[in-house]
C-alpha positions in Angstrom: 57.2 108.5 66.7 59.6 110.8 68.4 63.2 109.7 69.1 64.2 109.6 72.8 66.6 112.4 73.7 70.2 111.2 73.9 72.0 112.3 77.1 75.6 113.2 77.0 77.7 113.0 80.1 81.1 114.7 80.0 83.4 116.4 82.6 86.2 117.5 80.3 86.0 121.1 81.4 87.7 122.5 84.5 90.9 121.1 86.0 92.6 117.7 86.0 93.0 117.2 89.7 91.6 114.4 91.7 89.2 116.9 93.4 88.0 118.2 89.9 87.6 114.6 88.7 85.6 113.6 91.8 83.4 116.7 91.5 82.6 116.1 87.8 82.3 112.4 87.9 80.2 112.6 91.1 77.9 115.1 89.4 77.5 112.9 86.3 76.8 109.8 88.4 74.3 111.7 90.6 72.5 112.8 87.5 72.4 109.3 86.2 71.2 108.0 89.6 68.2 110.4 89.6 66.7 108.2 86.9 68.6 104.8 87.1 70.2 102.4 89.4 74.0 103.0 89.1 76.7 100.4 89.9 80.3 101.4 90.3 83.1 98.9 90.5 86.1 99.5 92.8 89.5 99.3 91.2 90.4 95.7 90.1 93.3 94.4 92.1 96.4 94.8 89.9 100.2 94.6 90.4 103.0 97.1 89.7 104.6 94.4 87.4 103.9 92.0 84.5 102.3 89.0 86.3 102.4 86.7 83.3 106.2 87.4 82.9 106.8 86.8 86.6 104.8 83.6 86.7 106.6 82.3 83.5 110.1 83.2 85.0 109.3 81.6 88.4 107.9 78.5 86.7 111.1 78.1 84.6 113.2 78.5 87.7 111.2 75.9 89.5 110.1 78.5 92.2 106.8 78.4 94.0 104.5 81.0 92.5 104.1 83.7 95.1 102.0 86.3 93.3 99.7 87.8 95.9 98.5 91.1 97.4 97.1 91.6 100.7 93.9 93.5 101.3 95.9 96.2 103.1 98.3 96.6 100.2 95.3 96.9 97.8 93.7 99.5 100.0 96.9 101.5 100.3 97.5 101.4 96.6 93.9 102.6 95.8 93.1 104.7 98.8 92.4 107.9 96.9 90.1 106.2 94.4 88.3 104.3 97.2 87.8 107.3 99.2 86.4 109.3 96.2 84.1 106.4 95.2 82.7 106.2 98.8 81.9 109.9 98.7 80.1 109.5 95.4 78.1 106.5 96.7 76.9 108.7 99.6 75.3 111.1 97.0 72.3 108.9 96.3 70.6 105.7 97.5 70.5 104.6 93.7 74.3 104.3 93.6 75.9 101.0 94.7 79.5 100.3 95.0 80.6 96.8 93.9 83.8 95.6 95.6 86.1 94.1 93.2 88.0 92.3 96.1 84.8 90.5 97.3 85.5 86.8 97.7 89.2 87.3 97.6 
């Protein structure tokens, strides 16, 4: 019995800019999508500070916990990544973008 050929996906060559990343990542995803359904998750909402530390500090001070981020703040923080992912999703009907903010 013959072993299935292993596929290697890499885009190390050529530039480190966002455009180069988009080009190589997009090509790799498109190649995968030619044979499989591909799901890509948008960036997970995160903060520019240590959430656990802030929650602990606020709790010790008796403050109301106000750790939140609006959808607009999320979109502004991740606008380059979201634009890139939307372009990649448009490459094939087999690529689906999963929204990490869904239900928030």
